C-alpha positions in Angstrom: 16.0 6.1 8.8 17.7 8.8 11.1 17.3 7.1 13.9 19.5 4.5 12.1 16.7 2.4 12.6 16.3 0.1 9.1 17.7 -3.1 8.2 18.9 -3.8 4.8 17.5 -7.2 3.2 20.3 -8.0 0.9 20.3 -10.3 -2.3 22.5 -11.2 -5.0 21.1 -9.2 -7.7 21.3 -8.8 -11.5 21.8 -5.1 -11.9 20.2 -5.3 -15.7 17.0 -6.8 -14.7 16.8 -4.3 -11.4 17.3 -1.2 -13.6 15.0 -2.8 -16.5 12.2 -3.4 -13.8 13.1 0.4 -12.4 12.1 1.7 -16.0 9.5 -0.1 -16.9 6.8 2.2 -15.9 8.2 5.4 -17.0 8.8 4.1 -21.0 4.9 4.4 -22.0 5.2 7.5 -20.4 8.2 9.0 -22.3 6.5 7.6 -25.8 3.1 9.4 -24.7 5.0 13.1 -23.8 7.3 13.2 -26.4 10.7 12.6 -24.0 13.6 10.8 -26.0 14.2 8.3 -22.8 17.2 6.2 -23.6 18.8 3.1 -21.3 22.1 1.7 -21.7 23.6 -1.1 -19.7 27.5 -1.7 -19.6 27.8 -4.1 -16.4 27.5 -7.8 -16.2 28.4 -8.2 -12.7 25.9 -8.8 -10.2 25.8 -6.8 -7.1 24.7 -7.4 -3.4 21.7 -4.8 -2.7 18.5 -4.5 -0.7 16.3 -4.7 -4.1 12.9 -2.9 -2.3 15.3 0.1 -1.5 17.4 0.6 -4.4 14.6 0.2 -7.0 12.9 3.1 -4.9 15.9 5.4 -5.5 16.1 4.6 -9.2 12.5 5.4 -9.7 12.9 8.6 -7.5 15.6 9.7 -9.6 13.7 9.0 -12.7 10.7 10.9 -11.6 12.3 13.9 -11.2 14.2 13.6 -14.4 10.5 13.6 -16.3 9.3 16.2 -13.7 11.5 18.7 -14.1 12.5 18.6 -18.2 9.7 19.8 -20.8 8.5 17.6 -23.6 10.8 16.7 -26.4 13.6 16.5 -23.7 16.2 14.0 -23.3 16.5 11.4 -20.4 18.6 8.4 -20.0 19.5 5.9 -17.6 23.2 4.1 -18.0 25.0 1.4 -15.8 28.6 1.3 -15.8 31.6 0.2 -14.3 33.8 2.7 -12.1 36.7 2.4 -9.8 37.4 5.1 -6.9 40.0 4.9 -4.5 41.0 1.6 -6.1 37.6 0.2 -5.3 35.2 -1.1 -7.7 31.6 0.3 -8.3 28.1 -0.6 -10.2 27.5 3.1 -11.1 23.8 3.8 -12.0 23.4 7.4 -13.8 20.2 9.3 -14.4 20.8 12.6 -17.0 18.2 14.8 -18.0 18.3 18.3 -20.3 15.9 19.9 -17.6 16.0 23.2 -15.6 18.8 22.3 -13.8 20.0 23.0 -10.2 21.5 26.0 -9.2 25.6 26.0 -7.7 24.3 27.4 -4.4 21.5 24.8 -3.9 23.9 21.6 -5.0 25.5 21.5 -1.5 22.0 21.2 0.2 19.8 19.8 -2.1 20.2 16.1 -0.2 19.5 17.4 2.9 16.1 17.0 4.5 13.5 19.4 3.8 15.6 21.5 1.6 13.4 22.8 -1.5 14.4 25.1 -3.7 13.7 29.3 -3.5 11.9 28.8 -6.9 9.5 26.1 -5.8 8.3 24.0 -7.3 11.0 24.4 -9.8 13.8 22.7 -8.0 11.9 20.1 -5.2 8.5 18.9 -4.0 7.0 20.7 -0.8 8.2 17.7 1.2 12.2 17.2 0.2 12.9 14.2 1.1 13.3 12.2 -1.6 16.8 12.9 -2.4 17.7 12.9 1.7 16.3 9.1 0.8 18.3 8.4 -2.1 21.6 9.4 -0.3 20.9 8.0 3.0 20.1 4.5 0.9 23.5 4.8 -0.7 25.3 5.3 2.7 23.4 2.1 3.8 25.2 0.0 1.0 28.6 1.9 2.0 28.0 3.9 -1.5 27.6 7.6 -2.5 25.9 9.6 -5.1 27.3 12.5 -7.1 25.5 15.4 -8.8 26.3 17.7 -11.7 24.2 20.4 -13.0 24.1 23.5 -14.8 20.9 25.9 -14.9 19.0 25.4 -17.9 21.2 22.5 -19.2 19.8 19.7 -16.8 21.0 17.6 -14.1 23.1 14.3 -13.6 22.5 11.8 -10.6 25.1 9.2 -10.7 24.8 6.3 -7.8 28.0 4.3 -6.6 27.5 1.0 -5.5 30.0 -1.0 -4.3 30.9 -4.5 -5.6 31.0 -7.5 -3.4 29.3 -7.8 0.0 32.7 -7.5 2.2 31.4 -3.8 3.3 28.6 -5.5 4.7 30.7 -7.4 7.5 30.2 -5.4 10.3 26.2 -4.6 9.3 23.0 -5.7 10.9 21.6 -6.9 8.1 19.4 -9.7 6.3 20.3 -12.2 3.6 17.8 -13.3 1.2 18.5 -16.1 -1.1 17.0 -15.0 -4.4 16.2 -11.0 -5.6 12.7 -13.0 -6.8 11.0 -12.4 -3.6 13.1 -9.4 -2.0 10.5 -6.6 -3.2 7.9 -8.3 -0.6 9.8 -10.1 1.5 9.5 -8.0 4.8 5.9 -7.4 4.2 5.4 -11.5 3.9 7.2 -12.3 6.8 4.5 -12.8 9.5 2.1 -12.2 7.0 -1.1 -15.6 6.4 -0.3 -16.4 3.1 -3.4 -16.7 0.6 -4.0 -20.2 0.4 -6.4 -20.1 2.7 -9.2 -17.9 0.7 -10.8 -18.3 -2.2 -9.3 -18.5 -6.0 -8.0 -15.2 -6.4 -10.1 -14.9 -9.6 -13.2 -14.8 -8.0 -12.1 -12.0 -6.7 -12.7 -7.9 -8.0 -10.8 -5.1 -8.2 -12.1 -1.5 -9.3 -9.2 0.8 -10.4 -10.2 4.7 -10.1 -7.8 6.4 -12.1 -7.7 9.4 -14.6 -4.1 9.4 -16.0 -4.6 6.4 -18.9 -1.0 5.2 -18.7 -0.9 4.8 -14.9 -4.4 3.3 -15.1 -3.0 0.9 -17.9 -0.5 -0.1 -15.5 -2.0 -0.9 -12.3 -4.4 -3.4 -14.3 -1.4 -5.0 -16.0 0.0 -5.9 -12.3 -3.5 -7.9 -11.4 -5.3 -8.4 -14.1 -3.9 -12.0 -14.6 -5.5 -13.0 -10.8 -8.5 -10.6 -10.6 -11.9 -9.2 -12.3 -10.5 -5.4 -13.2 -13.1 -2.8 -13.5 -11.7 0.6 -14.4 -13.3 4.1 -14.0 -11.4 7.3 -14.9 -12.6 9.8 -12.3 -14.2 9.6 -8.7 -18.1 10.1 -10.2 -17.5 7.4 -12.5 -15.9 5.2 -9.7 -19.0 5.6 -7.2 -21.4 4.3 -9.8 -19.7 1.4 -10.7 -18.8 0.8 -6.9 -22.3 0.7 -6.6 -23.5 -1.3 -9.0 -20.4 -3.9 -8.9 -19.8 -3.9 -5.5 -16.0 -4.7 -5.9 -13.9 -6.8 -3.7 -11.5 -4.0 -3.2 -10.9 -0.3 -4.7 -7.6 1.0 -5.7 -7.7 5.1 -6.2 -6.1 8.3 -7.2 -6.1 11.4 -5.3 -6.1 14.2 -8.1 -8.8 13.1 -10.4 -11.6 15.3 -12.4 -15.0 15.8 -11.5 -15.1 14.1 -7.6 -11.0 13.7 -6.3 -10.0 10.6 -4.5 -11.3 11.9 -1.2 -14.8 12.8 -2.1 -15.1 9.4 -3.9 -14.0 7.7 -0.9 -16.5 9.6 1.4 -19.2 8.8 -0.7 -18.5 5.0 -0.6 -17.3 5.1 2.6 -20.9 6.8 3.7 -22.9 4.4 2.0 -24.3 1.2 3.5 -24.0 -1.1 0.1 -20.3 -0.3 -0.1 -18.8 1.6 3.1 -17.5 -1.9 3.5 -15.4 -2.4 0.9 -11.6 -1.8 1.6 -9.9 1.2 -0.7 -6.2 2.0 -1.0 -5.3 5.5 -2.1 -2.5 6.2 -4.6 -1.2 9.3 -4.7 2.1 11.8 -5.6 0.8 14.2 -2.3 2.7 12.7 1.1 1.8 15.3 3.2 0.6 14.7 6.7 -2.4 16.5 6.7 -3.7 14.5 3.6 -2.8 11.0 4.9 -4.7 12.2 8.2 -7.5 13.1 6.0 -7.2 9.3 4.6 -7.5 7.9 7.7 -10.4 10.2 9.1 -12.4 8.9 6.3 -11.8 5.6 6.7 -9.4 4.7 4.1 -7.7 1.1 5.0 -4.1 1.8 3.3 -1.9 4.8 1.6 0.7 4.5 -1.1 2.5 7.3 -2.6 3.9 7.6 -5.7 5.9 6.4 -7.4 5.3 3.0 -5.8 6.8 -0.2 -5.5 4.7 -3.0 -7.4 5.2 -5.4 -4.9 4.4 -3.5 -2.2 1.1 -2.6 -3.9 0.6 -6.3 -4.5 1.0 -7.3 -1.4 -1.2 -4.8 0.4 -3.8 -5.8 -2.1 -3.5 -9.3 -0.9 -3.4 -8.6 2.5 -6.6 -6.4 2.6 -8.5 -9.2 0.7 -7.4 -11.8 3.2 -8.5 -10.0 6.1 -11.5 -9.8 4.2 -11.8 -13.5 3.8 -10.8 -14.1 7.3 -13.5 -12.1 8.8 -15.9 -13.6 6.6 -14.7 -17.3 7.8 -14.9 -15.9 11.3 -18.6 -14.2 11.3 -19.9 -17.6 9.5 -19.2 -19.7 12.5 -19.9 -17.4 14.8 -23.0 -16.6 14.0 -23.9 -20.3 12.9 -24.3 -18.2 8.9 -23.5 -20.2 5.9 -22.1 -17.5 3.6 -21.8 -18.5 -0.1 -18.7 -17.5 -2.2 -21.5 -16.0 -4.6 -22.9 -12.4 -4.1 -26.3 -12.7 -1.9 -29.5 -12.6 -3.3 -30.9 -9.4 -2.4 -33.2 -9.5 0.3 -32.5 -12.9 1.2 -30.9 -13.4 4.7 -27.2 -13.6 3.9 -28.0 -10.0 2.4 -29.3 -8.8 5.4 -26.9 -10.3 7.8 -24.2 -9.3 5.4 -25.5 -5.7 6.0 -25.6 -6.1 9.5 -22.3 -7.1 9.5 -20.9 -3.9 7.5 -22.5 -1.3 9.7 -21.4 -3.2 12.9 -17.6 -2.7 11.1 -18.4 0.7 10.1 -18.9 1.6 13.7 -16.2 -0.7 15.3 -14.4 2.0 16.9 -17.5 3.5 18.6 -17.7 1.9 22.3 -21.2 3.3 22.5 -22.5 1.5 19.2 -25.9 -0.1 20.1 -28.5 -2.4 19.3 -30.9 0.8 19.2 -28.3 2.5 16.9 -27.6 -0.5 14.7 -31.5 -1.0 14.0 -32.1 3.1 13.5 -29.2 2.2 10.7 -31.2 -0.2 9.3 -34.8 1.6 9.3 -35.9 -1.2 11.2 -37.6 -1.2 14.7 -35.5 -2.4 17.8 -38.0 -5.3 18.3 -38.5 -6.5 14.8 -34.5 -6.3 14.3 -34.2 -8.8 17.4 -36.9 -11.3 16.1 -35.0 -11.3 12.7 -31.9 -11.8 14.2 -32.9 -14.7 16.4 -34.6 -16.1 13.8 -31.2 -16.6 11.3 -28.7 -16.9 13.9 -30.3 -17.8 17.3 -28.2 -14.9 18.7 -29.5 -11.4 20.4 -28.4 -8.4 18.9 -25.7 -7.4 21.6 -24.4 -10.8 21.2 -24.1 -10.3 17.1 -22.4 -6.7 17.7 -19.8 -8.5 20.1 -19.3 -11.2 17.9 -18.3 -9.4 15.3 -15.9 -7.2 17.6 -14.4 -9.9 18.1 -13.6 -12.0 15.4 -12.6 -8.9 13.5 -9.9 -8.7 16.9 -9.1 -12.1 16.0 -8.6 -11.3 12.1 -6.2 -8.1 13.5 -4.2 -10.5 16.0 -3.4 -12.8 13.3 -1.9 -10.2 10.8 0.6 -10.0 13.2 0.7 -5.9 12.4 -0.6 -4.3 15.8 -0.1 -4.8 19.6 -3.5 -6.7 21.7 -3.7 -3.2 22.8 -3.7 -1.1 19.6 -6.5 -3.9 19.0 -8.5 -3.7 21.8 -8.7 -0.2 20.9 -9.4 -0.7 17.3 -12.4 -2.9 17.7 -14.2 -0.6 20.2 -13.2 -1.5 23.8 -11.8 1.1 26.4 -11.5 -2.1 29.2 -8.9 -4.5 28.6 -10.1 -6.7 31.1 -13.6 -7.0 29.4 -12.1 -7.0 25.4 -10.0 -10.5 27.2 -12.7 -11.6 29.2 -15.0 -11.7 26.0 -12.3 -12.9 24.0 -11.1 -15.8 26.1 -15.2 -16.8 26.0 -15.2 -17.1 22.7 -11.6 -18.1 21.1 -10.8 -20.4 24.5 -7.3 -18.5 24.7 -6.1 -15.5 25.4 -5.4 -12.6 23.3 -1.7 -12.6 23.8 -1.7 -16.0 22.8 -4.3 -16.4 20.1 -1.9 -15.8 16.7 0.4 -19.0 18.2 -2.6 -21.2 18.6 -4.7 -19.8 15.6 -3.7 -22.9 13.5 -5.5 -25.5 16.0 -8.9 -23.5 16.4 
């Protein structure tokens, strides 16, 4: 944002729909916690905005209002028309009866990394939420006003210009409909789900101790996936081991075992370490993101999260798993079924082999000996068993898994060829390119353009 690199994706939007969608996840929370939450919309004109960014702004303000207002307090979300210097504005106002903000802090409350002296009374430790609010309004050629008094509450008002002529000199993208605006940027270059099995054949495990949040997440996916629920990390570990879901969504702060302990256990156990994990958390410190990455967590999303973004991330990870399964079945001459493999069968054994190799992809010295050790079999026994199943040597299987994983990553169009090379355990690009061309008859840099013809 500071570098001026953000590009708006603007579409004509009904502000009422946007506001009601933004407020949806807060309504049940208000009832459960005893807040008086009122919504009043007195504006019928469509506006031109980046839906995803503006929804995030409104959720940020609502989140702060609930955070700094005691139970029993009042919060209102109001939409109305206002004129400033002869120009018309759609105004979105969030008011609360919370702790308020001292006058000496109000002049810098929208600065990045500004925090109150009585942390966490005025802000979070990160201190970038309100900076993003102001910057997003400025990108829309609008502004935000604050009125607050300690002990009486705060009011934040967003002024969004009517029309779209103010965008004339900007570098922006026009979307035809707001219905797809939330996920448009994510889906531009992503493969579709049409090539994978029916969505209701996939299963998700939701691990979240807050019942309201868990119910909300379940409501996002229950119409497309089989859903399992756990209320803490310990229960989640047991359910993941028994049910082997296709993907896990977990919170960080939970009783008994937190999200990090839960994820570490899943990623260290052979039956579950292949399962993709998305972590949801209100903590946005770099140290937590680094810790999550080191544990092998596949994706990370901070609360309050955008429902469209979470859905896109889930579909993307499931798509990647299916792409890999298709690659492996072809490259290893296996016949994977859509149902769970029989315990002890050849398919179950090869799936375990693949899972172990995947878990060690970035280890460029991973060997047949190491694979045999992790499978608790001798190297000659492993060689014979793999040879019987797919007519390949152990080294060829490891190489095929690496190259197939590389192909699936290139199809996602999220990483450079050099990044993919390193992600699948090659420290020498020339060797990586040689193995890739031998398998797919095309260089890695050209693969995504020719994959549909493979």
